[in-house]
C-alpha positions as CSV (number, residue, x, y, z in Angstrom):
1,M,-13.6,70.9,-42.8
2,F,-15.1,74.2,-43.7
3,G,-15.0,75.8,-47.1
4,L,-16.2,78.9,-49.0
5,S,-17.1,79.0,-52.6
6,L,-17.6,82.4,-54.4
7,T,-19.5,82.0,-57.7
8,G,-21.2,84.4,-60.0
9,L,-24.8,83.2,-60.4
10,I,-27.6,84.3,-62.6
11,T,-31.0,82.6,-62.2
12,V,-34.1,83.7,-64.2
13,V,-37.6,82.1,-63.7
14,I,-40.2,82.9,-66.3
15,N,-43.8,81.9,-65.4
16,A,-45.8,81.8,-68.6
17,Y,-49.2,82.5,-67.0
18,T,-51.2,85.4,-65.6
19,P,-50.8,85.8,-61.9
20,S,-53.9,84.9,-59.9
21,V,-53.6,88.0,-57.7
22,I,-53.7,91.4,-59.3
23,A,-52.8,94.5,-57.2
24,Q,-55.7,97.1,-57.1
25,T,-56.2,100.4,-55.4
26,P,-58.4,99.7,-52.3
27,T,-61.6,101.6,-51.7
28,P,-62.2,103.1,-48.3
29,D,-64.5,100.2,-47.5
30,T,-61.8,97.6,-48.0
31,N,-58.8,99.4,-46.4
32,S,-59.2,97.4,-43.1
33,E,-59.4,94.1,-45.0
34,V,-56.2,94.9,-47.0
35,E,-54.3,95.9,-43.8
36,E,-55.4,92.6,-42.2
37,I,-54.2,90.6,-45.2
38,E,-50.8,92.4,-45.2
39,S,-50.4,91.8,-41.5
40,E,-51.1,88.1,-42.0
41,V,-48.5,87.9,-44.9
42,E,-45.8,89.6,-42.7
43,E,-46.4,87.0,-40.0
44,I,-45.9,83.9,-42.2
45,E,-43.3,81.6,-40.8
46,I,-42.2,78.1,-41.6
47,I,-43.0,75.7,-38.8
48,V,-39.9,73.5,-38.5
49,I,-41.7,70.4,-37.1
50,D,-44.4,70.4,-39.8
51,E,-41.9,71.1,-42.6
52,I,-39.9,67.9,-41.7
53,W,-42.9,65.6,-40.8
54,D,-44.9,66.6,-43.9
55,Q,-42.1,66.0,-46.4
56,P,-43.3,63.5,-49.1
57,V,-41.2,60.3,-49.2
58,Y,-41.5,57.1,-51.3
59,A,-38.6,54.8,-50.2
60,P,-39.8,53.5,-46.8
61,F,-43.2,52.4,-48.2
62,R,-42.8,51.9,-52.0
63,R,-45.7,54.4,-52.3
64,E,-46.2,58.1,-51.6
65,A,-46.5,59.0,-47.9
66,T,-44.8,61.4,-45.5
67,V,-41.8,61.3,-43.1
68,R,-44.3,61.3,-40.2
69,D,-45.8,58.0,-41.4
70,S,-42.5,56.1,-41.4
71,T,-41.2,53.8,-38.7
72,R,-37.8,54.0,-40.4
73,P,-35.5,57.0,-40.0
74,V,-35.6,58.7,-43.4
75,Y,-33.9,61.9,-44.4
76,V,-34.8,64.2,-47.3
77,I,-33.1,67.1,-49.1
78,N,-35.7,68.8,-51.2
79,R,-35.6,71.2,-54.2
80,E,-35.4,74.4,-52.2
81,Q,-32.5,73.0,-50.0
82,I,-30.6,71.8,-53.1
83,E,-30.8,75.3,-54.6
84,A,-30.0,77.1,-51.3
85,Q,-26.9,74.9,-50.8
86,G,-25.7,75.2,-54.4
87,A,-25.4,71.5,-54.8
88,R,-24.5,70.7,-58.4
89,T,-24.5,66.9,-58.2
90,V,-26.4,64.4,-56.2
91,Q,-23.2,63.5,-54.5
92,E,-22.8,67.1,-53.2
93,A,-26.5,67.2,-52.1
94,L,-26.1,64.2,-49.8
95,K,-23.2,65.9,-47.9
96,Y,-25.4,67.6,-45.3
97,L,-27.6,64.6,-44.4
98,P,-27.0,62.4,-41.4
99,G,-26.2,58.7,-41.7
100,I,-24.0,58.9,-44.9
101,L,-20.4,59.6,-45.8
102,S,-20.6,60.7,-49.5
103,D,-17.4,62.5,-50.3
104,G,-15.7,59.2,-51.3
105,T,-12.0,58.5,-51.5
106,G,-11.2,59.9,-55.0
107,G,-11.0,63.5,-54.1
108,G,-13.5,66.3,-53.3
109,Q,-13.4,68.2,-56.6
110,L,-16.4,68.4,-58.9
111,G,-16.6,65.2,-61.0
112,S,-14.6,63.0,-58.6
113,L,-16.0,59.5,-58.2
114,S,-18.6,59.3,-55.4
115,S,-18.8,56.8,-52.6
116,Q,-21.7,55.9,-50.4
117,F,-20.7,54.7,-46.9
118,I,-23.9,54.0,-44.8
119,R,-23.8,52.1,-41.5
120,G,-20.5,50.4,-42.3
121,S,-21.4,49.4,-45.8
122,N,-19.4,50.3,-48.9
123,T,-20.7,51.8,-52.2
124,P,-21.8,48.5,-53.9
125,Q,-23.8,47.7,-50.7
126,V,-26.0,50.8,-51.0
127,L,-28.9,50.6,-53.5
128,I,-29.5,53.5,-55.7
129,L,-33.1,54.1,-57.0
130,L,-34.3,56.5,-59.7
131,D,-37.9,57.3,-59.1
132,G,-38.3,54.0,-57.3
133,R,-36.5,51.6,-59.6
134,P,-32.9,50.3,-59.3
135,I,-30.0,51.6,-61.3
136,N,-27.0,50.0,-59.6
137,D,-24.5,48.5,-61.9
138,V,-24.5,44.7,-61.2
139,G,-22.1,44.2,-64.1
140,F,-18.9,46.1,-63.2
141,S,-18.5,48.5,-60.3
142,G,-21.5,47.3,-58.2
143,G,-22.7,50.8,-57.3
144,F,-23.6,54.0,-59.1
145,D,-21.5,57.1,-59.5
146,L,-23.7,59.8,-58.0
147,S,-21.3,62.5,-59.2
148,E,-22.8,61.8,-62.7
149,F,-26.2,63.2,-61.7
150,T,-26.5,67.0,-61.9
151,T,-29.3,68.4,-59.8
152,D,-31.3,70.7,-62.2
153,N,-33.8,67.9,-62.8
154,I,-34.0,66.7,-59.2
155,E,-37.0,67.3,-57.1
156,R,-35.7,65.6,-53.9
157,I,-33.4,63.0,-52.7
158,E,-34.4,60.4,-50.0
159,L,-31.9,58.7,-47.8
160,L,-33.1,55.5,-46.0
161,P,-30.3,54.1,-43.8
162,G,-30.5,50.4,-43.0
163,G,-31.4,47.2,-44.9
164,G,-34.0,47.7,-47.7
165,S,-34.1,44.4,-49.5
166,T,-37.7,43.6,-48.4
167,L,-39.0,46.2,-50.9
168,Y,-36.2,46.6,-53.4
169,G,-34.1,43.4,-53.5
170,S,-30.3,43.1,-53.9
171,D,-27.7,45.6,-52.9
172,A,-29.6,47.3,-50.1
173,L,-27.4,46.1,-47.2
174,G,-26.4,49.5,-45.9
175,G,-29.3,51.6,-47.1
176,V,-31.3,53.0,-50.0
177,I,-30.9,56.3,-51.8
178,N,-33.9,57.3,-54.0
179,I,-33.6,60.1,-56.5
180,I,-36.9,61.7,-57.4
181,T,-36.9,63.7,-60.7
182,R,-39.0,66.8,-61.3
183,S,-42.6,66.4,-62.6
184,P,-44.6,68.7,-64.9
185,S,-45.9,71.8,-63.2
186,D,-49.5,72.9,-63.3
187,Q,-48.5,76.2,-65.0
188,P,-45.9,76.5,-67.7
189,E,-42.5,77.8,-66.5
190,V,-39.0,78.2,-67.9
191,T,-35.9,78.4,-65.7
192,L,-32.5,79.6,-67.0
193,R,-29.3,79.3,-64.9
194,A,-25.7,80.3,-65.6
195,A,-22.7,80.3,-63.3
196,A,-19.0,81.0,-63.5
197,G,-16.4,80.7,-60.7
198,S,-13.0,79.6,-59.5
199,F,-11.0,76.7,-60.9
200,G,-12.6,77.2,-64.3
201,L,-16.2,76.6,-63.3
202,N,-18.6,77.3,-66.2
203,E,-22.3,76.3,-66.1
204,Q,-25.4,76.7,-68.2
205,A,-28.8,75.2,-67.7
206,I,-32.3,75.4,-69.0
207,Q,-35.4,73.7,-67.7
208,T,-39.0,74.0,-68.8
209,R,-42.1,72.4,-67.2
210,G,-45.8,72.7,-67.7
211,R,-49.2,71.1,-68.7
212,S,-51.5,71.7,-71.6
213,D,-54.5,69.8,-72.9
214,G,-53.8,66.7,-70.7
215,I,-50.1,66.5,-71.5
216,G,-47.4,67.4,-69.0
217,W,-43.8,67.9,-69.8
218,T,-40.4,68.4,-68.2
219,V,-37.5,69.1,-70.6
220,G,-34.0,70.3,-69.7
221,Y,-30.3,70.5,-70.5
222,T,-27.4,71.1,-68.2
223,R,-23.8,71.7,-69.2
224,T,-21.2,71.9,-66.4
225,E,-17.5,72.3,-66.8
226,A,-14.6,72.8,-64.4
227,E,-10.8,72.8,-64.8
228,N,-10.1,71.8,-61.2
229,D,-6.6,73.2,-61.5
230,F,-6.4,73.9,-57.8
231,P,-3.0,74.7,-56.2
232,F,-1.1,72.3,-53.8
233,E,2.1,72.4,-51.8
234,I,4.4,69.7,-50.5
235,D,6.7,71.5,-48.1
236,R,9.0,68.5,-47.5
237,I,10.3,68.6,-51.1
238,N,9.6,72.3,-51.6
239,L,7.0,71.7,-54.3
240,D,4.4,74.3,-55.2
241,D,2.3,73.5,-58.2
242,D,-1.2,73.3,-59.7
243,R,-3.3,70.2,-60.1
244,E,-3.3,68.9,-63.7
245,N,-5.6,66.7,-65.8
246,A,-8.5,66.7,-63.3
247,D,-11.0,68.6,-65.5
248,V,-14.6,67.5,-65.9
249,L,-17.3,68.2,-68.5
250,Y,-21.0,67.2,-68.0
251,N,-23.7,67.2,-70.7
252,N,-27.0,66.0,-69.2
253,L,-30.4,65.9,-70.9
254,N,-33.7,65.1,-69.4
255,L,-37.2,64.5,-70.8
256,K,-40.5,63.5,-69.1
257,L,-43.9,63.3,-70.8
258,E,-47.0,62.7,-68.8
259,G,-50.4,61.9,-70.3
260,Q,-53.7,61.8,-68.5
261,L,-55.8,58.9,-69.9
262,G,-59.1,59.9,-68.4
263,D,-59.5,60.7,-64.7
264,R,-58.1,57.3,-63.4
265,N,-55.1,56.5,-65.6
266,T,-51.7,58.2,-66.2
267,L,-49.0,57.2,-68.6
268,T,-45.5,58.6,-68.1
269,F,-42.4,58.3,-70.3
270,S,-39.0,59.6,-69.1
271,T,-35.5,59.5,-70.3
272,L,-32.2,60.7,-69.0
273,Y,-29.0,61.1,-71.0
274,L,-25.9,61.6,-68.8
275,T,-22.3,62.0,-69.9
276,K,-19.2,62.8,-67.9
277,D,-15.8,63.3,-69.4
278,F,-13.3,63.3,-66.5
279,G,-9.5,63.7,-66.5
280,V,-7.9,61.2,-64.1
281,A,-5.0,63.2,-62.5
282,G,-3.0,60.3,-61.2
283,G,0.1,61.0,-59.2
284,V,1.8,64.3,-58.3
285,P,4.6,65.3,-60.8
286,I,7.9,65.1,-58.9
287,P,10.7,67.2,-60.5
288,D,13.9,65.4,-61.6
289,S,15.9,68.2,-59.9
290,I,15.3,66.6,-56.4
291,G,16.7,63.3,-57.5
292,A,13.5,61.4,-57.9
293,F,12.1,59.8,-61.1
294,N,9.9,62.0,-63.2
295,N,6.5,60.6,-62.3
296,L,4.5,62.9,-64.7
297,T,0.7,62.7,-64.6
298,P,-0.5,60.6,-67.6
299,E,-3.2,61.9,-69.9
300,A,-5.6,59.4,-68.6
301,R,-9.3,60.0,-69.1
302,Q,-12.6,58.5,-68.1
303,Y,-15.7,58.9,-70.2
304,T,-19.1,57.6,-69.1
305,E,-22.3,57.7,-71.1
306,E,-25.6,56.6,-69.6
307,V,-29.1,56.4,-71.1
308,L,-31.9,55.6,-68.7
309,L,-35.4,55.0,-70.2
310,D,-38.7,54.4,-68.3
311,L,-42.3,53.9,-69.2
312,T,-44.8,53.9,-66.3
313,W,-48.6,53.4,-66.2
314,Q,-50.6,54.1,-63.1
315,S,-54.3,53.2,-62.7
316,K,-56.6,54.0,-59.9
317,L,-58.8,51.0,-59.4
318,G,-62.4,51.2,-58.2
319,N,-64.1,54.5,-57.7
320,S,-61.9,56.0,-54.9
321,D,-58.2,56.7,-54.3
322,D,-57.5,53.7,-52.0
323,S,-56.3,51.4,-54.8
324,L,-53.4,52.1,-57.1
325,L,-51.9,49.7,-59.7
326,T,-48.5,50.7,-61.1
327,S,-46.8,48.9,-64.0
328,R,-43.4,49.9,-65.3
329,V,-40.9,48.8,-67.9
330,Y,-37.4,50.3,-68.1
331,T,-34.0,49.8,-69.8
332,D,-30.6,51.3,-69.2
333,F,-27.5,51.5,-71.4
334,L,-24.0,52.2,-70.1
335,N,-20.8,52.9,-72.1
336,Y,-17.7,53.3,-69.9
337,D,-14.2,54.0,-71.3
338,F,-11.1,54.4,-69.2
339,N,-8.1,55.3,-71.4
340,N,-4.5,55.5,-70.1
341,P,-2.5,55.9,-73.3
342,D,1.0,55.2,-72.1
343,P,2.7,52.9,-74.6
344,N,6.0,52.8,-72.7
345,T,4.7,51.2,-69.5
346,S,1.5,49.3,-68.8
347,G,-0.9,51.6,-70.6
348,T,-4.4,50.1,-71.1
349,R,-7.9,51.0,-72.3
350,D,-10.8,49.5,-70.5
351,E,-14.3,49.5,-72.0
352,V,-17.6,48.3,-70.4
353,N,-20.8,48.0,-72.3
354,R,-23.8,47.2,-70.2
355,R,-27.5,46.8,-70.9
356,S,-30.2,46.4,-68.3
357,I,-33.9,45.7,-68.9
358,G,-36.5,45.4,-66.2
359,A,-40.2,45.4,-65.2
360,Q,-42.1,46.3,-62.0
361,V,-45.8,45.6,-61.2
362,Q,-47.2,46.6,-57.8
363,H,-50.6,47.2,-56.2
364,N,-51.0,49.7,-53.3
365,W,-54.3,48.9,-51.6
366,Q,-55.8,50.6,-48.5
367,F,-58.4,47.9,-47.9
368,A,-59.5,49.3,-44.5
369,K,-59.2,52.7,-42.9
370,N,-56.3,51.6,-40.8
371,Q,-54.7,48.9,-43.0
372,T,-52.6,49.1,-46.2
373,L,-51.1,46.4,-48.3
374,T,-48.4,46.8,-50.9
375,Y,-47.5,43.8,-53.0
376,G,-46.1,42.9,-56.5
377,G,-43.2,41.6,-58.5
378,D,-39.9,42.7,-60.0
379,Y,-37.7,41.5,-62.8
380,R,-34.4,42.7,-64.0
381,N,-31.8,41.3,-66.5
382,T,-28.4,42.8,-66.8
383,Q,-25.9,41.9,-69.6
384,S,-22.3,43.3,-69.4
385,R,-19.2,43.0,-71.5
386,N,-15.7,44.2,-70.4
387,T,-12.6,44.3,-72.6
388,T,-9.1,45.5,-72.0
389,F,-6.8,46.8,-74.7
390,S,-3.0,46.8,-74.0
391,Y,-0.9,49.5,-75.7
392,S,2.3,47.5,-75.1
393,T,1.1,44.4,-76.9
394,N,-1.4,46.1,-79.2
395,S,-4.0,43.5,-78.4
396,S,-7.5,43.2,-76.7
397,T,-8.7,40.7,-74.2
398,V,-12.4,40.0,-73.3
399,N,-12.5,39.9,-69.5
400,Y,-16.1,38.8,-69.2
401,D,-19.2,38.7,-71.2
402,G,-22.2,37.5,-69.3
403,D,-25.6,38.3,-67.8
404,I,-27.6,38.0,-64.5
405,S,-31.4,37.6,-64.2
406,Q,-33.1,38.7,-61.0
407,G,-36.8,38.2,-60.2
408,A,-38.9,38.6,-57.0
409,L,-42.3,38.6,-55.3
410,F,-42.8,40.9,-52.3
411,A,-45.5,42.2,-49.9
412,R,-45.7,44.8,-47.1
413,Y,-48.6,45.0,-44.7
414,E,-49.1,48.0,-42.4
415,V,-51.7,48.4,-39.7
416,N,-52.5,51.3,-37.3
417,F,-53.9,49.6,-34.2
418,T,-54.5,53.0,-32.6
419,P,-53.7,56.6,-33.7
420,S,-50.5,56.3,-31.6
421,F,-49.4,52.7,-32.4
422,S,-48.6,51.2,-35.8
423,V,-46.8,48.1,-37.1
424,N,-45.6,46.9,-40.5
425,L,-44.5,43.5,-41.7
426,G,-42.8,42.7,-45.0
427,V,-41.3,39.8,-46.9
428,R,-39.6,39.3,-50.2
429,Q,-38.5,36.2,-52.1
430,D,-35.8,36.8,-54.7
431,F,-35.0,34.4,-57.5
432,N,-31.6,34.6,-59.2
433,S,-30.0,32.9,-62.2
434,L,-27.1,32.1,-60.0
435,V,-26.8,28.7,-58.3
436,N,-26.9,30.3,-54.8
437,G,-28.6,33.6,-55.8
438,S,-32.1,33.2,-54.2
439,F,-32.8,34.9,-50.9
440,T,-35.6,35.7,-48.5
441,S,-35.8,39.2,-46.9
442,P,-38.2,39.7,-44.0
443,S,-38.7,43.0,-42.1
444,V,-40.7,44.3,-39.2
445,G,-41.2,47.9,-37.9
446,A,-43.2,49.5,-35.1
447,K,-43.9,53.1,-33.9
448,F,-45.5,54.2,-30.7
449,A,-46.3,57.8,-29.7
450,L,-45.8,58.3,-25.9
451,G,-47.7,61.6,-26.2
452,D,-48.1,64.6,-28.4
453,S,-44.4,65.3,-28.6
454,T,-42.5,62.0,-28.2
455,T,-42.4,59.0,-30.5
456,L,-40.5,55.7,-30.2
457,R,-39.7,53.5,-33.2
458,A,-37.9,50.2,-33.9
459,N,-37.1,48.3,-37.0
460,Y,-35.4,45.0,-38.1
461,A,-34.6,43.8,-41.6
462,R,-32.6,41.2,-43.4
463,S,-31.0,42.1,-46.7
464,F,-28.6,40.8,-49.3
465,R,-26.3,41.6,-52.2
466,A,-26.0,39.1,-55.1
467,P,-22.6,38.7,-56.7
468,Q,-21.7,40.8,-59.8
469,I,-21.0,39.5,-63.3
470,L,-17.4,40.6,-62.6
471,N,-17.2,38.2,-59.6
472,L,-18.7,35.3,-61.6
473,E,-16.7,35.7,-64.9
474,G,-13.4,37.1,-63.6
475,L,-10.9,39.3,-65.4
476,A,-9.0,37.4,-68.1
477,A,-6.6,40.2,-68.9
478,F,-5.4,40.2,-65.3
479,S,-5.4,36.4,-64.7
480,V,-8.4,36.6,-62.3
481,E,-10.8,33.6,-62.4
482,G,-14.5,34.0,-61.7
483,N,-16.3,32.0,-59.0
484,R,-19.8,30.9,-59.9
485,D,-20.3,29.2,-56.5
486,L,-20.3,32.6,-54.6
487,K,-23.1,33.1,-52.1
488,P,-24.9,36.4,-51.7
489,E,-23.6,38.8,-49.0
490,R,-26.1,38.8,-46.1
491,G,-27.0,41.6,-43.8
492,S,-29.0,42.1,-40.6
493,S,-30.1,45.6,-39.7
494,F,-31.6,46.8,-36.4
495,D,-32.4,50.3,-35.2
496,I,-34.3,51.9,-32.4
497,G,-34.9,55.6,-32.1
498,I,-36.8,58.5,-30.6
499,D,-38.3,61.6,-32.2
500,Q,-38.7,64.5,-29.7
501,E,-40.5,67.7,-30.6
502,L,-39.1,70.7,-28.7
503,G,-42.2,72.6,-28.1
504,E,-43.1,74.5,-31.4
505,I,-39.5,75.5,-32.3
506,G,-37.6,72.3,-33.0
507,L,-37.3,68.6,-33.6
508,L,-34.7,66.1,-32.4
509,R,-34.4,62.7,-34.0
510,L,-32.0,60.1,-32.5
511,T,-31.4,56.6,-33.9
512,F,-29.2,53.9,-32.5
513,F,-28.3,51.2,-35.0
514,S,-26.6,47.9,-35.4
515,N,-25.7,46.6,-38.9
516,T,-24.0,43.2,-39.6
517,I,-22.9,42.0,-43.0
518,S,-21.6,38.4,-43.4
519,E,-20.5,36.2,-46.3
520,L,-18.5,39.2,-47.6
521,I,-17.3,38.8,-51.2
522,N,-13.5,39.4,-51.2
523,F,-10.7,39.3,-53.7
524,R,-8.1,36.6,-53.1
525,F,-4.6,36.8,-54.4
526,G,-3.1,33.6,-55.6
527,S,-2.4,31.3,-58.6
528,P,-4.9,32.0,-59.9
529,S,-6.5,34.9,-58.1
530,T,-10.3,34.8,-57.6
531,Y,-13.2,35.9,-55.5
532,E,-14.5,34.1,-52.4
533,N,-17.0,34.5,-49.5
534,I,-15.3,35.4,-46.2
535,G,-15.7,37.3,-43.0
536,K,-18.3,39.3,-41.1
537,V,-18.3,43.0,-40.2
538,R,-20.5,44.8,-37.6
539,T,-21.2,48.5,-37.2
540,L,-22.7,50.1,-34.1
541,G,-23.6,53.8,-34.3
542,L,-25.8,56.8,-33.8
543,E,-27.6,59.1,-36.2
544,A,-28.7,62.4,-34.8
545,A,-30.6,65.3,-36.5
546,L,-31.6,68.5,-34.8
547,N,-33.7,71.3,-36.5
548,V,-34.6,74.4,-34.5
549,Q,-36.1,77.9,-35.1
550,L,-33.7,80.5,-33.6
551,A,-35.9,83.6,-34.4
552,P,-38.7,84.5,-36.7
553,N,-37.8,83.1,-40.1
554,L,-34.2,82.1,-38.9
555,Y,-33.5,78.4,-38.6
556,A,-30.6,76.1,-37.8
557,F,-29.8,72.4,-38.3
558,T,-27.0,70.1,-37.1
559,N,-26.5,66.4,-37.9
560,Y,-24.1,64.0,-36.3
561,T,-23.3,60.4,-37.4
562,L,-21.2,58.1,-35.2
563,N,-19.8,54.9,-36.8
564,D,-18.0,52.2,-34.8
565,T,-17.1,49.4,-37.2
566,E,-15.4,46.1,-36.4
567,I,-14.2,43.1,-38.4
568,V,-15.8,40.2,-36.5
569,S,-14.2,37.4,-38.6
570,D,-11.9,37.2,-41.6
571,R,-9.8,34.7,-43.4
572,N,-6.8,36.5,-41.8
573,P,-7.3,36.3,-38.1
574,D,-4.7,39.0,-37.5
575,I,-7.1,41.7,-38.7
576,E,-10.1,40.6,-36.6
577,D,-11.3,43.3,-34.2
578,N,-9.8,46.0,-36.5
579,Q,-11.9,48.9,-37.8
580,L,-13.0,49.2,-41.4
581,S,-11.0,51.7,-43.5
582,F,-12.9,54.9,-44.4
583,R,-16.2,53.6,-43.0
584,D,-15.3,54.1,-39.4
585,A,-15.3,57.9,-39.8
586,D,-17.7,60.1,-37.9
587,S,-19.3,63.2,-39.4
588,L,-20.7,66.5,-38.1
589,N,-22.3,69.3,-40.1
590,F,-24.5,72.2,-39.4
591,G,-26.0,75.2,-41.1
592,L,-28.3,78.2,-41.0
593,A,-31.3,79.2,-43.2
594,Y,-33.3,82.4,-43.5
595,E,-36.7,82.6,-45.1
596,T,-38.1,86.0,-46.1
597,P,-41.5,86.8,-44.6
598,G,-44.3,85.7,-46.8
């Protein structure tokens, strides 16, 4: 599907410093030097291969490195690409990356609930990280709605398909998405942005960054609004109308303060305040004149409020840069309200209050020129309470009120045997407050360069997803019992790929993968209804990414993702060998980019 968006856009960048280069009238003795400099500026071109290989990434290593260093296929959309594509949310920014289906099943308009389908996994089976720490909701939905994140404060987004529990623990069955927020800039700057467009789009944003006297800051506010009153037609019943009650309003605030404590220590405090007020359109209004019942869209609304707090201390040990100790404490608060105020039928109001607190300690140590060790421990406790108010009975019911504690020890060892051959080994032991919650997650990866332009890579990992509080406690208002004997979902992820440089003009990356998930947690209807472990699914597929230079400063990309999913076993044998809904889709996208000389 192709689309075109016409939007009035105003962007102003104010750099509050004196430029380092000042134009001067050249003397006769310097004319030749100036002409040579101008000639060099005109010939500046982006080298596609270097731009991709040298992109910084964190997710495959749990430390800063580059795409070139990874045995895993990792895809990045950076700040410049986000702005060029006009992506307003993280959900939109992921749309042009291979390996993921991000549009979801709730509609494509701004504000609609996101979904993350990676290698046959669903949204709760994909781990979402914020600057390297988990933000998945293990209390209620299991995933994280990426449509809540506007992009003005985002530096880059990393997509790591395949199992990631060795470094990050639960929920990384299909892959990991790491959202990196913007850091203070070396020179003070202020960015203002405003936009207006079709379907009631109205945006305003301000961001300021800088450093002064050892203190760095990033502060910003984004307000985004859209009516989403797009037209639709149903020819069969001669209905021509506009969508109603699908509007959305974002108010997002971000703050990051970074202090240099001498030459070897850095203390960083960051907070995000995210709100989304979203109209839930419901069904299409059918006129009574055609003989059908009047199914008017209810005035249902969903309001989400998130507060994400983080305090991180980094210390360089010894006298060089080969040893980095990172300690972090964080806490998240979520208030979720879904209100369907229809007193004549089954109108309800659901509220979720969730609190999560966690800590991370890790040491990145390059103890030899060709060997690196990353090890540490994680802890996270999540408490969640869900209530349902019924308008018909004028009463409230507590569905669940519980908590889960998760702790782990992990290690990853990487060795470069030769400049062309490297291997990494990892293992993680998770401990959970659940009876069956503990899990061991090993991984292994290797990369071998056949020459200057061809590299082979292979990876294997085991991953898991612990049950949610919802699965354990049930839903009392809907006569659903919890099951505290649930086992974690288990995944095995394997991929093998080739990276082929196309001379100096392009790069082709191909990855064949196999992803298996067993002990699936499924809802079982009955008296009473409950949750149980059943089944196994397997996905075979291909991820392809091609970047080429068509002409000086003109570039093209195309990505293709093939998913072949299969239900290997299930409680109902009649559905075995069937494909998974939504997750079996393939995707193809491509684009062009032009960079001005210099």
